[in-house]
C-alpha positions as CSV (number, residue, x, y, z in Angstrom):
1,M,88.3,115.7,126.3
2,T,90.1,118.7,124.9
3,S,92.8,118.7,122.4
4,P,96.3,118.4,123.8
5,T,98.3,121.5,124.4
6,P,101.8,122.1,122.8
7,S,103.4,121.4,126.2
8,T,101.7,118.0,126.3
9,V,102.4,116.8,122.8
10,S,105.3,117.8,120.6
11,S,105.1,118.1,116.9
12,S,107.8,115.4,116.6
13,P,106.3,111.8,116.6
14,V,109.3,110.5,118.7
15,S,108.9,113.0,121.6
16,I,105.3,112.6,122.5
17,R,105.1,112.4,126.3
18,A,101.5,112.0,127.2
19,G,99.7,109.7,129.6
20,P,96.8,107.4,128.7
21,G,94.4,110.3,129.5
22,T,95.7,112.4,126.7
23,R,93.7,111.3,123.6
24,W,92.0,113.0,120.7
25,G,90.5,112.3,117.4
26,A,87.1,111.1,116.1
27,A,86.8,108.3,118.7
28,P,89.2,109.1,121.6
29,D,87.5,106.6,124.0
30,R,87.4,103.7,121.6
31,L,90.3,101.8,123.2
32,N,89.2,102.4,126.9
33,R,88.0,98.8,127.3
34,H,91.3,97.4,126.1
35,L,93.3,99.8,128.3
36,R,91.3,98.8,131.3
37,E,91.8,95.1,130.5
38,L,95.5,95.8,130.4
39,G,95.4,97.4,133.8
40,I,95.8,101.0,132.5
41,D,93.4,103.6,133.7
42,P,92.3,105.5,130.6
43,A,91.4,108.6,132.7
44,S,94.8,108.8,134.2
45,D,97.6,111.2,133.1
46,D,100.2,109.2,134.9
47,W,103.3,108.4,132.9
48,I,103.9,104.8,132.1
49,D,107.6,104.1,132.8
50,N,108.0,101.2,130.4
51,A,105.1,101.4,127.9
52,I,106.5,99.0,125.4
53,P,104.9,95.9,126.7
54,A,101.5,97.7,127.0
55,V,101.9,99.1,123.5
56,L,102.6,95.6,122.1
57,A,99.7,94.1,123.9
58,L,97.4,96.9,122.7
59,T,98.6,96.5,119.2
60,G,97.8,92.8,119.3
61,R,94.3,93.5,120.6
62,I,93.6,96.1,117.8
63,S,95.2,94.3,114.9
64,G,94.8,90.6,115.9
65,V,98.6,90.2,115.3
66,V,100.6,89.2,118.3
67,V,103.8,91.2,118.4
68,T,106.3,90.1,120.9
69,P,109.5,91.9,122.1
70,A,111.4,89.3,120.0
71,H,109.8,90.8,116.9
72,V,111.2,94.2,117.8
73,E,114.6,93.0,118.8
74,R,115.4,91.0,115.6
75,P,117.4,92.6,112.8
76,V,115.4,94.8,110.5
77,L,115.7,94.0,106.8
78,G,116.0,97.0,104.5
79,A,117.4,98.3,101.3
80,A,118.8,101.4,99.8
81,L,117.5,102.2,96.3
82,F,119.5,104.4,94.1
83,R,118.5,105.9,90.8
């Protein structure tokens, strides 16, 4: 697989619009088995309309930590540190 072109992937991490077939790195096919088990064709460049459930399921498979939509929807704790 070739590296993505600028039209495929933006330099901003929040505006990446690439299908499951757009992968790169040292082991771009490492997650293919997990993608297939989730019903996603790793060779497809089709856009997934609501990828959040698939991303949460893939995250759970990779990390062993089950992340549910409730985890994402709850309030985020944070702090502002001033010097």
